[in-house]
C-alpha positions as CSV (number, residue, x, y, z in Angstrom):
1,X,20.6,15.0,-8.6
2,X,19.3,13.8,-12.0
3,X,20.3,10.1,-11.2
4,X,17.6,7.9,-10.0
5,X,18.0,5.3,-7.2
6,X,17.0,1.8,-8.1
7,X,13.8,1.8,-6.0
8,X,12.6,5.0,-7.5
9,X,13.4,3.8,-11.0
10,X,11.3,0.6,-10.5
11,X,8.4,2.6,-8.9
12,X,8.4,5.2,-11.8
13,X,8.7,2.3,-14.4
14,X,5.7,0.4,-13.0
15,X,3.6,3.6,-12.7
16,X,4.3,4.3,-16.4
17,X,3.4,0.7,-17.4
18,X,0.0,1.2,-15.7
19,X,-0.7,4.7,-16.9
20,X,0.5,4.2,-20.4
21,X,-0.3,0.6,-21.3
22,X,-3.6,0.5,-19.4
23,X,-3.0,-2.5,-17.0
24,X,-4.5,-2.5,-13.6
25,X,-1.4,-3.8,-11.7
26,X,2.2,-4.4,-12.4
27,X,5.1,-5.8,-10.4
28,X,8.8,-6.4,-10.9
29,X,11.0,-8.9,-9.2
30,X,14.7,-8.7,-9.6
31,X,17.1,-11.6,-10.1
32,X,19.4,-12.3,-7.3
33,X,22.0,-14.4,-9.1
34,X,23.8,-15.7,-6.1
35,X,20.7,-17.0,-4.4
36,X,19.0,-17.9,-7.8
37,X,15.9,-16.1,-6.6
38,X,13.5,-13.5,-8.0
39,X,12.9,-11.1,-5.1
40,X,13.2,-7.4,-4.1
41,X,9.6,-6.9,-5.3
42,X,8.1,-3.7,-6.3
43,X,4.5,-3.3,-7.4
44,X,2.0,-0.5,-8.4
45,X,-1.8,-0.6,-8.8
46,X,-2.7,-2.9,-6.0
47,X,-3.7,-2.5,-2.3
48,X,-1.1,-1.8,0.4
49,X,-1.5,-5.5,1.4
50,X,-0.6,-6.5,-2.2
51,X,2.5,-4.3,-2.1
52,X,3.5,-6.1,1.2
53,X,3.0,-9.5,-0.4
54,X,5.1,-8.5,-3.4
55,X,7.9,-7.1,-1.2
56,X,8.1,-10.4,0.7
57,X,8.1,-12.7,-2.5
58,X,11.0,-14.9,-3.3
59,X,10.7,-17.2,-6.2
60,X,13.3,-19.8,-6.9
61,X,14.7,-19.8,-10.4
62,X,14.8,-23.5,-10.3
63,X,11.1,-23.8,-9.5
64,X,9.9,-25.4,-12.8
65,X,6.2,-24.6,-12.1
66,X,6.6,-20.9,-11.3
67,X,5.4,-18.9,-14.3
68,X,7.6,-16.0,-13.1
69,X,10.8,-18.0,-13.1
70,X,9.7,-19.6,-16.4
71,X,9.6,-16.2,-18.1
72,X,13.2,-15.5,-17.0
73,X,14.5,-19.0,-17.8
74,X,12.9,-19.1,-21.3
75,X,13.6,-15.4,-22.0
76,X,10.0,-14.8,-23.4
77,X,6.5,-14.0,-22.3
78,X,4.5,-16.3,-20.2
79,X,0.7,-16.0,-20.1
80,X,-1.3,-17.5,-17.4
81,X,-5.1,-17.8,-17.9
82,X,-5.8,-19.7,-14.7
83,X,-3.1,-19.5,-12.0
84,X,-5.1,-21.9,-9.8
85,X,-4.0,-24.7,-12.1
86,X,-0.4,-24.2,-10.9
87,X,1.1,-27.1,-9.0
88,X,3.4,-25.7,-6.5
89,X,2.2,-24.4,-3.1
90,X,4.5,-21.4,-2.8
91,X,3.3,-19.9,-6.1
92,X,-0.3,-20.7,-5.3
93,X,0.1,-18.8,-2.0
94,X,1.1,-15.6,-3.8
95,X,-1.5,-16.1,-6.4
96,X,-4.2,-16.3,-3.8
97,X,-2.9,-13.4,-1.6
98,X,-2.7,-11.2,-4.7
99,X,-5.9,-12.6,-6.3
100,X,-3.8,-12.7,-9.5
101,X,-5.4,-15.4,-11.6
102,X,-4.7,-14.2,-15.2
103,X,-1.7,-12.3,-16.1
104,X,1.4,-12.0,-18.3
105,X,5.0,-12.3,-17.1
106,X,7.9,-11.0,-19.4
107,X,11.6,-11.2,-18.6
108,X,13.6,-8.0,-18.1
109,X,16.5,-8.6,-20.5
110,X,19.6,-6.7,-21.3
111,X,22.1,-8.1,-23.8
112,X,20.2,-11.4,-23.5
113,X,20.9,-11.5,-19.8
114,X,17.8,-11.6,-17.5
115,X,17.8,-9.1,-14.7
116,X,14.3,-9.9,-13.4
117,X,10.7,-10.2,-14.5
118,X,7.7,-7.8,-15.1
119,X,4.2,-9.2,-14.5
120,X,1.0,-7.3,-15.4
121,X,-2.7,-8.1,-14.8
122,X,-6.2,-6.5,-14.9
123,X,-7.5,-7.9,-11.6
124,X,-9.4,-4.8,-10.7
125,X,-11.3,-4.4,-14.0
126,X,-11.2,-8.2,-14.9
127,X,-10.4,-7.2,-18.6
128,X,-8.4,-10.1,-20.3
129,X,-4.7,-9.6,-20.8
130,X,-4.0,-10.8,-24.4
131,X,-1.1,-12.1,-26.5
132,X,-1.3,-8.9,-28.5
133,X,0.4,-7.1,-25.6
134,X,3.5,-9.5,-25.5
135,X,5.6,-7.5,-27.9
136,X,5.0,-4.2,-26.3
137,X,5.6,-5.6,-22.9
138,X,8.9,-7.2,-24.1
139,X,10.0,-3.8,-25.5
140,X,9.1,-2.0,-22.3
141,X,10.7,-4.8,-20.2
142,X,13.9,-4.4,-22.3
143,X,13.9,-0.7,-21.6
144,X,13.4,-1.1,-17.9
145,X,16.2,-3.6,-17.9
146,X,18.5,-1.2,-19.6
147,X,17.7,1.6,-17.1
148,X,18.2,-1.0,-14.2
149,X,21.6,-1.8,-15.8
150,X,22.6,1.8,-16.1
151,X,21.7,2.6,-12.4
152,X,23.7,-0.4,-11.2
153,X,26.7,0.5,-13.3
154,X,26.5,4.1,-11.9
155,X,26.2,2.8,-8.3
156,X,29.3,0.6,-8.9
157,X,31.3,3.4,-10.4
158,X,30.3,5.7,-7.5
159,X,31.3,3.1,-5.0
160,X,34.7,2.7,-6.7
161,X,35.2,6.5,-6.6
162,X,34.5,6.4,-2.9
163,X,36.9,3.6,-2.4
164,X,39.7,5.3,-4.5
165,X,39.1,8.6,-2.6
166,X,39.5,6.8,0.8
167,X,42.7,5.3,-0.5
168,X,44.3,8.6,-1.3
């Protein structure tokens, strides 16, 4: 059908971010509110090893020194110019595994509610990521968040229909 599954939506969105906005790599982590984690990672533009690292990522929202959770908590872009200066070991492990030293992270917001985080970098070409990209990334992040919200609403609706059908 015409409806996208969440995984397909995220992969398509990330591919568009790279193709249209000219970044080398992009990743999305979704917010798991119950566990207060950013997880369920999807990425485009890196190696298969990068993708495996992103899929395994789990970043606590309560981790004060994580730039990814910072973007979600603050509801605004966070630019990192030297990720090796970060304090906490977990984040540093991801940074080194992905060789992601300079990047921008923006929250995925829908109605002022964070659904996750989008991060982009230019690790392959080493071009700087500038503050000039913030507004565009926030807009794109909000559009992705709206699409995630719609897919989740549709999935919930589908589950209810199935449930009601079983009750008949």
